[in-house]
BAPALUM-105046 format. One record per residue (C-alpha): residue number from 1; residue in one letter; x, y, z. Coordinates in Angstrom, 2 decimals. Layout:
N
+-----+---+---------+---------+---------+
|   k | r |      c1 |      c2 |      c3 |
+-----+---+---------+---------+---------+
| NUM | A |       X |       Y |       Z |
...
+-----+---+---------+---------+---------+
This chain:
215
+-----+---+---------+---------+---------+
|   k | r |      c1 |      c2 |      c3 |
+-----+---+---------+---------+---------+
|   1 | M |    6.88 |  -21.85 |   -1.20 |
|   2 | N |   10.50 |  -20.79 |   -2.18 |
|   3 | L |   11.05 |  -17.64 |   -0.60 |
|   4 | N |   13.30 |  -15.04 |   -2.85 |
|   5 | P |   14.35 |  -12.20 |   -0.18 |
|   6 | D |   15.30 |  -10.13 |   -3.45 |
|   7 | F |   11.95 |  -10.76 |   -4.59 |
|   8 | F |   11.60 |   -6.80 |   -5.98 |
|   9 | Q |   15.16 |   -6.20 |   -7.03 |
|  10 | G |   14.88 |   -5.23 |  -10.73 |
|  11 | T |   11.97 |   -3.34 |  -10.59 |
|  12 | V |   11.33 |   -1.18 |  -13.44 |
|  13 | F |    8.63 |    2.13 |  -13.71 |
|  14 | V |    5.99 |    0.99 |  -16.22 |
|  15 | T |    3.47 |    4.26 |  -16.79 |
|  16 | S |    1.21 |    6.56 |  -14.68 |
|  17 | I |   -2.32 |    6.41 |  -14.81 |
|  18 | A |   -4.24 |   10.24 |  -14.15 |
|  19 | K |   -7.66 |    9.93 |  -14.91 |
|  20 | P |  -10.05 |    7.52 |  -13.41 |
|  21 | G |  -10.84 |    6.40 |  -17.28 |
|  22 | E |   -7.65 |    5.77 |  -18.67 |
|  23 | R |   -6.51 |    2.37 |  -19.30 |
|  24 | F |   -3.19 |    0.06 |  -18.52 |
|  25 | P |   -3.86 |   -3.34 |  -19.72 |
|  26 | A |   -3.83 |   -6.30 |  -17.37 |
|  27 | L |   -0.75 |   -8.08 |  -17.85 |
|  28 | G |   -0.49 |   -9.76 |  -14.28 |
|  29 | P |   -1.12 |   -9.93 |  -10.76 |
|  30 | E |   -0.77 |   -6.43 |   -9.37 |
|  31 | I |   -0.37 |   -5.77 |   -5.42 |
|  32 | A |   -1.53 |   -2.01 |   -4.39 |
|  33 | F |    0.21 |    0.07 |   -1.83 |
|  34 | V |   -1.97 |    2.93 |   -0.17 |
|  35 | G |   -1.47 |    4.89 |    2.85 |
|  36 | R |   -2.17 |    8.72 |    4.15 |
|  37 | S |    0.22 |   11.07 |    2.36 |
|  38 | N |    2.50 |   11.31 |    5.46 |
|  39 | A |    2.76 |    7.66 |    6.35 |
|  40 | G |    6.11 |    7.02 |    4.00 |
|  41 | K |    4.49 |    4.80 |    1.49 |
|  42 | S |    6.96 |    5.95 |   -2.05 |
|  43 | S |    9.90 |    5.42 |    0.32 |
|  44 | A |    8.71 |    1.92 |    1.66 |
|  45 | I |    8.55 |    0.84 |   -2.20 |
|  46 | N |   11.75 |    2.62 |   -3.06 |
|  47 | A |   13.39 |    0.66 |    0.32 |
|  48 | L |   11.84 |   -2.74 |   -1.26 |
|  49 | V |   12.92 |   -2.77 |   -4.47 |
|  50 | G |   16.54 |   -1.20 |   -3.74 |
|  51 | Q |   16.40 |    1.78 |   -5.51 |
|  52 | K |   16.53 |    5.81 |   -4.10 |
|  53 | R |   13.78 |    7.06 |   -6.64 |
|  54 | L |   12.27 |    4.59 |   -8.37 |
|  55 | A |    8.91 |    5.91 |   -6.26 |
|  56 | Y |    8.44 |    9.82 |   -6.34 |
|  57 | V |    9.47 |   10.99 |   -2.81 |
|  58 | S |    8.34 |   14.74 |   -1.78 |
|  59 | R |    9.20 |   16.34 |    1.39 |
|  60 | T |    6.06 |   17.79 |    1.01 |
|  61 | P |    2.94 |   15.20 |    1.62 |
|  62 | G |    0.05 |   14.79 |   -0.80 |
|  63 | R |    2.18 |   15.76 |   -3.65 |
|  64 | T |    1.89 |   11.97 |   -5.64 |
|  65 | Q |   -1.21 |   12.60 |   -7.65 |
|  66 | L |   -1.14 |    9.68 |  -10.55 |
|  67 | I |   -1.30 |    6.01 |   -9.73 |
|  68 | N |    2.25 |    4.94 |  -10.86 |
|  69 | L |    2.62 |    1.10 |  -12.01 |
|  70 | F |    6.06 |   -0.64 |  -11.63 |
|  71 | R |    7.08 |   -4.28 |  -13.15 |
|  72 | A |    8.94 |   -6.77 |  -10.84 |
|  73 | P |   11.25 |   -9.25 |  -12.32 |
|  74 | S |    8.35 |  -12.14 |  -11.41 |
|  75 | G |    6.16 |  -10.60 |  -13.70 |
|  76 | C |    3.98 |   -9.03 |  -10.57 |
|  77 | Y |    3.12 |   -5.25 |  -10.64 |
|  78 | L |    3.48 |   -2.61 |   -7.58 |
|  79 | V |    0.84 |    0.14 |   -7.99 |
|  80 | D |    1.67 |    2.98 |   -5.94 |
|  81 | L |   -1.34 |    4.85 |   -4.96 |
|  82 | P |   -2.02 |    8.40 |   -4.44 |
|  83 | G |   -1.68 |    9.21 |   -0.56 |
|  84 | F |   -4.91 |   10.21 |    1.06 |
|  85 | G |   -6.00 |   12.18 |    3.90 |
|  86 | F |   -3.35 |   15.52 |    3.14 |
|  87 | A |   -5.50 |   18.49 |    4.23 |
|  88 | K |   -3.38 |   21.06 |    2.27 |
|  89 | A |   -4.37 |   19.64 |   -0.50 |
|  90 | P |   -6.85 |   21.50 |   -2.89 |
|  91 | E |  -10.47 |   20.37 |   -2.58 |
|  92 | A |  -10.54 |   19.56 |   -6.26 |
|  93 | I |   -7.40 |   17.60 |   -5.91 |
|  94 | R |   -8.42 |   15.54 |   -3.03 |
|  95 | R |  -11.42 |   14.41 |   -5.33 |
|  96 | A |   -9.70 |   13.25 |   -8.04 |
|  97 | W |   -7.38 |   11.55 |   -6.16 |
|  98 | A |  -10.30 |    9.84 |   -4.66 |
|  99 | G |  -11.62 |    8.96 |   -7.69 |
| 100 | L |   -8.38 |    7.27 |   -8.65 |
| 101 | I |   -8.11 |    5.44 |   -5.96 |
| 102 | E |  -11.72 |    3.89 |   -5.57 |
| 103 | T |  -11.99 |    3.32 |   -9.39 |
| 104 | Y |   -8.51 |    1.28 |   -9.27 |
| 105 | L |   -9.09 |   -0.62 |   -5.69 |
| 106 | M |  -12.83 |   -1.50 |   -6.47 |
| 107 | H |  -12.78 |   -2.53 |  -10.02 |
| 108 | R |   -9.41 |   -3.95 |  -10.83 |
| 109 | Q |   -9.60 |   -7.91 |  -11.17 |
| 110 | T |   -5.82 |   -8.41 |  -11.33 |
| 111 | L |   -5.44 |   -6.56 |   -7.64 |
| 112 | V |   -4.35 |   -9.60 |   -5.55 |
| 113 | G |   -3.84 |   -7.87 |   -2.57 |
| 114 | L |   -3.65 |   -4.80 |   -0.32 |
| 115 | I |   -0.45 |   -3.25 |    1.24 |
| 116 | H |   -1.85 |   -0.72 |    3.68 |
| 117 | V |    1.39 |    1.90 |    4.89 |
| 118 | M |    0.83 |    3.36 |    8.29 |
| 119 | D |    3.05 |    5.56 |   10.67 |
| 120 | V |    3.92 |    3.19 |   13.17 |
| 121 | R |    3.84 |    6.25 |   15.50 |
| 122 | H |    0.18 |    7.31 |   14.44 |
| 123 | P |   -1.50 |    3.89 |   13.09 |
| 124 | L |   -5.02 |    3.07 |   12.69 |
| 125 | T |   -6.51 |    6.47 |   11.91 |
| 126 | P |  -10.34 |    7.25 |   11.41 |
| 127 | L |   -9.24 |    7.26 |    8.03 |
| 128 | D |   -7.48 |    4.10 |    8.00 |
| 129 | W |  -10.24 |    2.34 |    9.56 |
| 130 | Q |  -12.58 |    3.82 |    6.88 |
| 131 | L |  -10.36 |    2.71 |    3.88 |
| 132 | L |  -10.10 |   -0.80 |    5.60 |
| 133 | E |  -13.73 |   -1.01 |    6.08 |
| 134 | W |  -14.60 |    0.35 |    2.55 |
| 135 | F |  -12.43 |   -2.22 |    0.96 |
| 136 | A |  -13.45 |   -5.52 |    3.04 |
| 137 | P |  -15.95 |   -6.38 |    0.05 |
| 138 | R |  -13.55 |   -7.39 |   -1.86 |
| 139 | H |  -12.47 |   -9.85 |   -0.03 |
| 140 | L |   -8.95 |   -9.56 |   -0.89 |
| 141 | P |   -5.70 |  -10.14 |    1.72 |
| 142 | I |   -4.11 |   -7.24 |    3.51 |
| 143 | H |   -0.90 |   -6.56 |    4.85 |
| 144 | V |   -0.31 |   -3.58 |    7.21 |
| 145 | L |    3.36 |   -1.76 |    6.88 |
| 146 | L |    3.95 |    0.04 |   10.03 |
| 147 | T |    6.57 |    2.27 |    8.70 |
| 148 | K |    9.45 |    4.35 |   10.29 |
| 149 | A |    9.98 |    1.87 |   12.60 |
| 150 | D |   13.61 |    3.52 |   13.29 |
| 151 | K |   11.64 |    5.88 |   15.11 |
| 152 | L |   11.08 |    4.09 |   18.31 |
| 153 | S |   13.13 |    1.71 |   20.68 |
| 154 | R |   13.01 |   -2.12 |   19.83 |
| 155 | G |   10.80 |   -1.89 |   23.03 |
| 156 | Q |    8.47 |    0.72 |   21.73 |
| 157 | G |    8.08 |   -1.01 |   18.15 |
| 158 | A |    6.95 |   -4.19 |   19.98 |
| 159 | A |    4.70 |   -2.70 |   22.07 |
| 160 | A |    3.07 |   -0.92 |   18.63 |
| 161 | L |    3.03 |   -3.59 |   16.86 |
| 162 | T |    1.36 |   -5.89 |   19.20 |
| 163 | A |   -1.81 |   -3.12 |   19.53 |
| 164 | V |   -2.31 |   -2.85 |   16.29 |
| 165 | R |   -2.82 |   -6.25 |   16.13 |
| 166 | R |   -4.46 |   -6.59 |   19.08 |
| 167 | Q |   -6.96 |   -3.90 |   17.96 |
| 168 | L |   -7.44 |   -5.43 |   14.54 |
| 169 | V |   -8.65 |   -8.64 |   15.89 |
| 170 | E |  -10.73 |   -7.03 |   18.33 |
| 171 | R |  -12.44 |   -5.77 |   15.39 |
| 172 | G |  -13.27 |   -8.55 |   13.15 |
| 173 | W |  -10.05 |   -8.02 |   10.86 |
| 174 | P |   -7.83 |  -10.49 |    9.79 |
| 175 | A |   -4.76 |   -8.26 |    8.03 |
| 176 | S |   -1.43 |   -9.56 |    8.77 |
| 177 | V |    0.90 |   -6.72 |   10.60 |
| 178 | Q |    4.35 |   -5.93 |   10.31 |
| 179 | L |    6.94 |   -3.33 |   11.59 |
| 180 | F |    9.49 |   -1.69 |    8.45 |
| 181 | S |   11.99 |    0.92 |    8.46 |
| 182 | A |   12.64 |    2.48 |    4.72 |
| 183 | L |   15.76 |    3.82 |    6.49 |
| 184 | T |   17.32 |    0.10 |    8.04 |
| 185 | R |   15.46 |   -1.87 |    5.46 |
| 186 | Q |   14.25 |   -3.63 |    8.55 |
| 187 | G |   11.19 |   -6.03 |    7.25 |
| 188 | R |   12.08 |   -5.99 |    3.28 |
| 189 | E |   12.12 |  -10.06 |    3.54 |
| 190 | E |    8.64 |  -10.30 |    5.40 |
| 191 | V |    7.18 |   -8.25 |    3.15 |
| 192 | A |    8.42 |  -10.06 |    0.28 |
| 193 | A |    7.42 |  -13.28 |    1.77 |
| 194 | V |    3.64 |  -12.04 |    1.87 |
| 195 | V |    3.71 |  -10.70 |   -1.87 |
| 196 | Q |    5.03 |  -14.11 |   -3.48 |
| 197 | G |    2.53 |  -15.79 |   -1.27 |
| 198 | W |   -0.52 |  -13.69 |   -3.13 |
| 199 | V |    0.95 |  -13.81 |   -6.25 |
| 200 | Q |    0.74 |  -17.80 |   -6.36 |
| 201 | K |   -2.83 |  -17.79 |   -5.27 |
| 202 | K |   -3.29 |  -15.09 |   -7.98 |
| 203 | T |   -7.28 |  -14.82 |   -6.58 |
| 204 | P |   -9.02 |  -11.61 |   -7.71 |
| 205 | G |  -12.02 |  -10.17 |   -5.65 |
| 206 | A |  -15.19 |   -9.05 |   -6.64 |
| 207 | P |  -15.73 |   -5.43 |   -7.49 |
| 208 | S |  -18.18 |   -3.20 |   -5.17 |
| 209 | G |  -20.30 |   -0.33 |   -5.97 |
| 210 | Q |  -19.19 |    2.10 |   -2.49 |
| 211 | A |  -17.21 |    4.59 |   -2.79 |
| 212 | F |  -14.49 |    5.74 |   -0.40 |
| 213 | N |  -14.17 |    9.68 |    0.07 |
| 214 | P |  -10.90 |   10.80 |    1.98 |
| 215 | A |  -11.14 |   13.79 |    3.55 |
+-----+---+---------+---------+---------+
């Protein structure tokens, strides 16, 4: 595979989806970004595409309430899903987010892989494990992005990466894992390589009827 480190450059916003029933035509392979509301998901997407505000970044976690779709020059789509697990969001909003996440992740046939974003200082929370277990029936690849790596020393980051990999292996998860920093852009090339591999395979998984209900 001919790796392109600028794979995400030139990515543009396409549309937003606010309700589970809304439709967007399947125009190409899609890569979903999901994670807790304070994990730095939108900042990670902005760093990957080399733009400051393509994905909305708020000082208040849990403000992203839509599914936002972006098109990369390669023809694949990056899908920014609502963050989950932010307790201060009203119950009605949290249920709406759960419905959006569930409908998209479990029934979107053009989905080819999941980027699971976690704060490297607080990885693999109970909600992260719940999402991993819930998503398993899709049999799609998962790449764990440990964000905010700049908050740790090199040694601390390496130790955190090793610990997450060990915990995933111990529980039988084949997910790949890496460190990432939106501030320093550490790890951009690694993410690009992972996504390029997924896009070339283009192997959607089968849907499942289970529900994910983030608290």
